[in-house]
SERO-4910 file (N, C-alpha, C, O; in steps of 0.05 Angstrom, whole numbers):
BEGIN
 pado doro    nc1    nc2    nc3   cac1   cac2   cac3    cc1    cc2    cc3    oc1    oc2    oc3
  Unk    A   -280   -543   2562   -270   -536   2535   -293   -525   2518   -315   -536   2518
  Unk    A   -288   -504   2504   -308   -491   2487   -303   -500   2458   -281   -499   2448
  Unk    A   -324   -508   2446   -323   -515   2417   -339   -493   2402   -361   -486   2409
  Unk    A   -327   -482   2381   -340   -462   2364   -349   -476   2339   -333   -488   2325
  Unk    A   -375   -474   2333   -387   -486   2310   -403   -465   2294   -410   -444   2306
  Unk    A   -408   -470   2269   -425   -452   2254   -452   -450   2268   -463   -470   2278
  Unk    A   -463   -426   2270   -488   -422   2284   -511   -439   2270   -530   -445   2283
  Unk    A   -507   -445   2245   -527   -461   2231   -529   -489   2241   -548   -503   2236
  Unk    A   -509   -498   2257   -509   -525   2268   -526   -526   2294   -529   -548   2306
  Unk    A   -536   -503   2303   -551   -502   2328   -580   -496   2322   -587   -482   2303
  Unk    A   -598   -508   2339   -626   -504   2336   -632   -474   2338   -625   -461   2358
  Unk    A   -645   -462   2318   -652   -433   2319   -668   -425   2343   -665   -403   2353
  Unk    A   -685   -443   2353   -701   -437   2377   -683   -433   2401   -688   -417   2419
  Unk    A   -661   -449   2403   -642   -447   2425   -627   -420   2423   -621   -407   2443
  Unk    A   -620   -412   2399   -607   -386   2395   -625   -363   2404   -617   -346   2419
  Unk    A   -650   -364   2395   -670   -343   2403   -673   -342   2434   -675   -321   2445
  Unk    A   -675   -366   2446   -678   -367   2475   -654   -355   2489   -657   -341   2509
  Unk    A   -630   -360   2479   -605   -348   2491   -606   -318   2487   -599   -303   2506
  Unk    A   -613   -308   2464   -615   -280   2459   -635   -267   2478   -630   -245   2488
  Unk    A   -657   -280   2483   -677   -269   2503   -664   -268   2531   -668   -248   2545
  Unk    A   -650   -289   2539   -638   -288   2565   -616   -267   2567   -613   -254   2588
  Unk    A   -601   -263   2546   -578   -245   2547   -587   -215   2544   -576   -198   2557
  Unk    A   -608   -210   2528   -616   -183   2522   -644   -175   2530   -652   -152   2528
  Unk    A   -660   -195   2538   -688   -189   2545   -706   -194   2521   -698   -193   2498
  Unk    A   -731   -199   2528   -751   -205   2507   -759   -181   2491   -771   -183   2469
  Unk    A   -752   -157   2501   -759   -132   2486   -737   -124   2466   -738   -102   2455
  Unk    A   -718   -142   2462   -694   -135   2446   -702   -129   2417   -687   -115   2404
  Unk    A   -724   -139   2407   -731   -135   2379   -738   -106   2373   -739    -98   2349
  Unk    A   -742    -89   2393   -747    -61   2389   -722    -44   2386   -724    -20   2380
  Unk    A   -699    -56   2390   -674    -41   2388   -668    -33   2359   -675    -47   2341
  Unk    A   -654    -12   2356   -646     -1   2330   -630    -22   2314   -634    -24   2290
  Unk    A   -613    -37   2327   -597    -57   2312   -615    -77   2298   -608    -87   2277
  Unk    A   -637    -84   2310   -656   -103   2298   -669    -90   2273   -673   -104   2253
  Unk    A   -674    -65   2274   -685    -51   2251   -665    -51   2228   -672    -53   2205
  Unk    A   -640    -47   2235   -618    -46   2216   -616    -72   2200   -609    -71   2176
  Unk    A   -620    -94   2212   -616   -120   2199   -643   -134   2192   -643   -157   2186
  Unk    A   -665   -119   2193   -691   -130   2187   -692   -141   2159   -684   -128   2140
  Unk    A   -703   -165   2156   -707   -177   2130   -683   -189   2117   -685   -198   2094
  Unk    A   -660   -189   2130   -637   -201   2118   -627   -225   2135   -633   -227   2158
  Unk    A   -612   -242   2122   -600   -265   2136   -572   -259   2145   -558   -244   2131
  Unk    A   -563   -270   2167   -535   -266   2175   -516   -278   2155   -523   -296   2140
  Unk    A   -491   -269   2156   -470   -281   2140   -462   -307   2153   -449   -306   2174
  Unk    A   -468   -329   2141   -464   -355   2154   -435   -360   2161   -430   -371   2182
  Unk    A   -417   -352   2144   -388   -358   2149   -376   -341   2171   -354   -346   2180
  Unk    A   -391   -321   2181   -382   -304   2203   -399   -306   2228   -396   -290   2247
  Unk    A   -416   -326   2229   -435   -329   2252   -430   -356   2266   -431   -377   2253
  Unk    A   -425   -355   2292   -416   -378   2307   -431   -382   2332   -443   -363   2343
  Unk    A   -431   -407   2342   -442   -414   2368   -419   -426   2385   -402   -440   2374
  Unk    A   -419   -420   2410   -401   -432   2429   -415   -454   2445   -436   -449   2457
  Unk    A   -405   -478   2443   -416   -501   2457   -398   -509   2480   -374   -513   2476
  Unk    A   -409   -512   2504   -394   -521   2527   -409   -544   2540   -433   -540   2547
  Unk    A   -396   -566   2544   -409   -590   2556   -436   -596   2542   -455   -604   2555
  Unk    A   -436   -594   2516   -460   -601   2500   -482   -580   2500   -503   -584   2488
  Unk    A   -478   -557   2514   -499   -537   2516   -490   -511   2502   -466   -505   2501
  Unk    A   -509   -497   2491   -504   -471   2479   -496   -450   2500   -512   -445   2519
  Unk    A   -472   -439   2498   -463   -420   2518   -461   -391   2507   -462   -372   2522
  Unk    A   -460   -389   2480   -458   -362   2468   -460   -363   2438   -457   -384   2426
  Unk    A   -466   -340   2427   -468   -337   2398   -458   -310   2389   -457   -291   2404
  Unk    A   -450   -309   2363   -445   -284   2350   -456   -287   2322   -454   -308   2309
  Unk    A   -467   -265   2312   -477   -264   2285   -466   -239   2272   -463   -218   2285
  Unk    A   -461   -240   2245   -453   -217   2230   -472   -215   2206   -482   -235   2195
  Unk    A   -476   -190   2197   -497   -185   2178   -487   -166   2156   -470   -149   2161
  Unk    A   -497   -169   2131   -490   -151   2110   -507   -126   2111   -532   -127   2110
  Unk    A   -495   -103   2115   -509    -77   2115   -495    -59   2095   -474    -65   2084
  Unk    A   -507    -36   2091   -495    -17   2072   -500     11   2082   -520     17   2095
  Unk    A   -480     28   2077   -483     57   2083   -490     70   2056   -475     70   2037
  Unk    A   -514     82   2056   -523     96   2032   -516    125   2036   -530    140   2050
  Unk    A   -495    134   2022   -485    161   2026   -504    182   2016   -519    178   1997
  Unk    A   -504    205   2028   -521    227   2020   -514    237   1992   -530    250   1979
  Unk    A   -490    230   1982   -481    238   1956   -485    215   1936   -469    214   1916
  Unk    A   -504    198   1939   -511    176   1921   -489    155   1919   -486    143   1897
  Unk    A   -476    149   1940   -456    127   1941   -467    105   1958   -486    109   1974
  Unk    A   -456     81   1954   -465     58   1971   -440     43   1979   -423     37   1962
  Unk    A   -438     37   2005   -414     24   2016   -422      0   2032   -437      2   2052
  Unk    A   -413    -24   2023   -419    -49   2037   -404    -50   2064   -380    -42   2065
  Unk    A   -417    -59   2084   -405    -62   2111   -414    -89   2123   -434   -100   2115
  Unk    A   -399    -98   2142   -407   -121   2158   -414   -111   2186   -398    -99   2200
  Unk    A   -439   -116   2194   -449   -110   2220   -442   -133   2239   -452   -155   2235
  Unk    A   -427   -128   2259   -419   -149   2279   -439   -147   2302   -443   -126   2314
  Unk    A   -451   -170   2308   -468   -172   2331   -496   -180   2324   -504   -176   2301
  Unk    A   -511   -190   2342   -506   -189   2371   -486   -211   2380   -484   -232   2368
  Unk    A   -472   -204   2401   -455   -223   2415   -471   -230   2440   -474   -213   2458
  Unk    A   -480   -255   2442   -496   -263   2465   -482   -285   2481   -472   -304   2469
  Unk    A   -481   -282   2507   -468   -302   2525   -488   -308   2546   -501   -291   2558
  Unk    A   -490   -334   2552   -508   -344   2574   -502   -327   2599   -479   -324   2606
  Unk    A   -522   -315   2611   -518   -297   2634   -499   -308   2655   -483   -293   2667
  Unk    A   -501   -333   2661   -483   -345   2682   -454   -347   2673   -436   -351   2689
  Unk    A   -449   -343   2647   -422   -345   2636   -410   -317   2629   -388   -315   2620
  Unk    A   -426   -296   2632   -417   -269   2625   -394   -261   2643   -392   -269   2666
  Unk    A   -377   -244   2632   -353   -234   2645   -331   -254   2648   -312   -250   2663
  Unk    A   -333   -276   2633   -312   -297   2634   -295   -298   2609   -277   -315   2607
  Unk    A   -299   -280   2590   -282   -279   2566   -294   -293   2542   -283   -292   2520
  Unk    A   -318   -306   2545   -329   -320   2523   -338   -301   2501   -335   -307   2477
  Unk    A   -349   -278   2508   -356   -258   2487   -332   -249   2471   -334   -246   2447
  Unk    A   -310   -245   2484   -286   -237   2470   -277   -259   2451   -268   -253   2429
  Unk    A   -279   -284   2460   -271   -307   2442   -290   -308   2418   -280   -313   2396
  Unk    A   -315   -303   2422   -334   -303   2399   -328   -281   2379   -328   -286   2355
  Unk    A   -322   -257   2389   -314   -236   2371   -289   -243   2355   -287   -238   2331
  Unk    A   -270   -255   2369   -245   -263   2355   -252   -284   2333   -240   -282   2311
  Unk    A   -270   -302   2338   -277   -322   2318   -288   -308   2293   -280   -315   2271
  Unk    A   -306   -290   2297   -318   -276   2274   -298   -258   2260   -298   -259   2235
  Unk    A   -282   -243   2274   -262   -226   2261   -241   -242   2247   -233   -234   2225
  Unk    A   -232   -264   2258   -212   -281   2245   -224   -293   2219   -210   -294   2198
  Unk    A   -249   -301   2220   -262   -312   2196   -265   -290   2175   -262   -295   2151
  Unk    A   -271   -265   2183   -273   -243   2165   -247   -237   2151   -246   -231   2127
  Unk    A   -225   -239   2165   -199   -235   2154   -194   -256   2132   -185   -250   2110
  Unk    A   -199   -281   2139   -195   -303   2120   -211   -300   2094   -202   -308   2073
  Unk    A   -234   -288   2096   -252   -285   2073   -251   -257   2060   -267   -250   2043
  Unk    A   -231   -241   2069   -229   -213   2059   -254   -197   2063   -261   -181   2046
  Unk    A   -267   -200   2086   -291   -185   2093   -285   -166   2116   -304   -156   2129
  Unk    A   -260   -161   2122   -253   -146   2146   -246   -117   2141   -239   -103   2159
  Unk    A   -249   -108   2116   -241    -80   2109   -261    -59   2117   -255    -35   2118
  Unk    A   -286    -67   2122   -307    -48   2129   -327    -62   2148   -346    -74   2139
  Unk    A   -321    -60   2174   -338    -73   2194   -349    -52   2213   -335    -31   2218
  Unk    A   -373    -56   2224   -384    -37   2242   -401    -52   2263   -408    -75   2260
  Unk    A   -407    -38   2285   -424    -48   2305   -435    -26   2322   -427     -3   2319
  Unk    A   -455    -32   2338   -465    -13   2357   -458    -25   2384   -469    -46   2392
  Unk    A   -440    -12   2399   -432    -23   2424   -415     -4   2441   -412     19   2434
  Unk    A   -404    -15   2462   -388      0   2481   -361      7   2469   -344    -10   2463
  Unk    A   -355     33   2464   -330     41   2451   -305     33   2468   -284     27   2457
  Unk    A   -308     34   2494   -285     27   2511   -277     -2   2508   -254     -9   2507
  Unk    A   -297    -19   2506   -292    -48   2503   -283    -55   2474   -262    -67   2471
  Unk    A   -299    -47   2455   -292    -55   2427   -268    -40   2416   -254    -50   2398
  Unk    A   -263    -16   2426   -240     -1   2417   -214    -13   2429   -194    -15   2415
  Unk    A   -215    -21   2454   -191    -31   2467   -182    -57   2455   -158    -61   2451
  Unk    A   -200    -75   2449   -192   -101   2439   -189   -104   2409   -173   -119   2399
  Unk    A   -205    -89   2394   -206    -94   2365   -204    -69   2348   -206    -71   2324
  Unk    A   -199    -46   2360   -195    -22   2344   -220     -9   2332   -218      7   2314
  Unk    A   -244    -16   2342   -268     -3   2332   -269     25   2344   -262     29   2367
  Unk    A   -277     45   2328   -279     72   2338   -301     87   2324   -313     76   2305
  Unk    A   -308    110   2334   -328    127   2321   -316    149   2304   -331    168   2296
  Unk    A   -291    147   2297   -277    167   2281   -291    173   2254   -293    196   2246
  Unk    A   -301    152   2241   -313    155   2214   -343    156   2215   -356    161   2194
  Unk    A   -355    151   2238   -384    146   2238   -401    169   2247   -426    167   2249
  Unk    A   -390    192   2251   -405    215   2261   -428    224   2243   -448    234   2253
  Unk    A   -426    219   2217   -447    227   2199   -466    204   2191   -484    208   2175
  Unk    A   -463    181   2204   -480    158   2198   -506    160   2213   -507    168   2236
  Unk    A   -528    154   2200   -554    153   2212   -564    124   2211   -559    109   2193
  Unk    A   -579    116   2232   -590     90   2235   -620     92   2235   -631    113   2241
  Unk    A   -634     70   2229   -663     70   2228   -676     68   2255   -693     51   2260
  Unk    A   -669     86   2273   -680     87   2300   -661    101   2318   -639    110   2310
  Unk    A   -669    105   2343   -652    119   2362   -626    104   2368   -626     80   2370
  Unk    A   -604    119   2371   -579    107   2378   -561    129   2390   -563    152   2383
  Unk    A   -545    121   2409   -526    139   2421   -502    139   2401   -488    119   2399
  Unk    A   -498    161   2388   -479    163   2366   -450    154   2373   -437    142   2356
  Unk    A   -442    158   2398   -415    149   2405   -412    119   2406   -390    108   2406
  Unk    A   -435    104   2405   -434     75   2405   -435     63   2376   -433     39   2373
  Unk    A   -436     80   2356   -435     71   2328   -406     70   2321   -393     91   2317
  Unk    A   -395     46   2318   -366     42   2316   -360     27   2290   -376     12   2279
  Unk    A   -336     32   2280   -327     18   2255   -297     14   2256   -283     26   2271
  Unk    A   -288     -4   2238   -259     -9   2235   -255    -20   2207   -273    -32   2195
  Unk    A   -231    -14   2196   -224    -25   2170   -216     -3   2151   -225     20   2153
  Unk    A   -200    -10   2131   -189     10   2112   -210     21   2093   -206     42   2082
  Unk    A   -233      7   2090   -254     16   2071   -278     28   2085   -299     30   2073
  Unk    A   -275     36   2110   -297     48   2125   -300     77   2115   -281     92   2118
  Unk    A   -323     84   2104   -326    111   2093   -333    131   2115   -350    126   2132
  Unk    A   -319    153   2115   -324    175   2134   -341    196   2120   -333    218   2113
  Unk    A   -366    188   2115   -385    205   2100   -412    205   2116   -416    190   2135
  Unk    A   -429    223   2107   -456    224   2119   -474    205   2102   -472    204   2078
  Unk    A   -491    191   2116   -509    173   2102   -526    156   2121   -524    158   2145
  Unk    A   -543    140   2109   -562    124   2124   -554     94   2122   -549     84   2100
  Unk    A   -553     81   2144   -547     52   2145   -573     37   2141   -594     44   2150
  Unk    A   -570     15   2126   -592     -3   2121   -583    -30   2113   -559    -35   2111
  Unk    A   -601    -48   2108   -594    -75   2099   -576    -74   2074   -580    -57   2057
  Unk    A   -558    -94   2072   -540    -95   2049   -546   -119   2032   -566   -134   2037
  Unk    A   -530   -123   2012   -532   -145   1994   -526   -171   2008   -510   -172   2027
  Unk    A   -537   -193   1998   -531   -219   2009   -501   -225   2005   -491   -221   1983
  Unk    A   -489   -236   2026   -461   -244   2024   -460   -274   2024   -468   -287   2044
  Unk    A   -452   -286   2002   -452   -315   1998   -424   -325   1999   -410   -325   1979
  Unk    A   -415   -334   2022   -388   -346   2025   -390   -372   2040   -369   -385   2044
***
């Protein structure tokens, strides 16, 4: 049985170790890390999966903003990383973690403008994320543009630069 708890209930060192196992120790050089540099995750949307008393997976969500080329600013929720213990991957735990975060976002009215960097076939099929609005978005580092995905009624289809957003206190 899997128990989902706030990620704040788990030792941060255990979370970091899981992220290393899931993504490698060089993960800090990825563009997504640059995007969320210096900000804290949204506590109400960040969860840990506990199985038999051990950390099996995590998801974190972050406040980011799209700074439009026309001097506009649009708040977004960055979903991820979704990390699953390598021995548990491909068993559906990652999908359950994403559902936890998205369900919490709906309850808190934070689901109108969400984005992530990920596999469009996976995230599109299950949750409706697509690259329809993100073609003009720039990130602070290299990224395969087709992997910049978003969903929600308030996702802006404009050109602009993504960066850290305002603190979300819920």
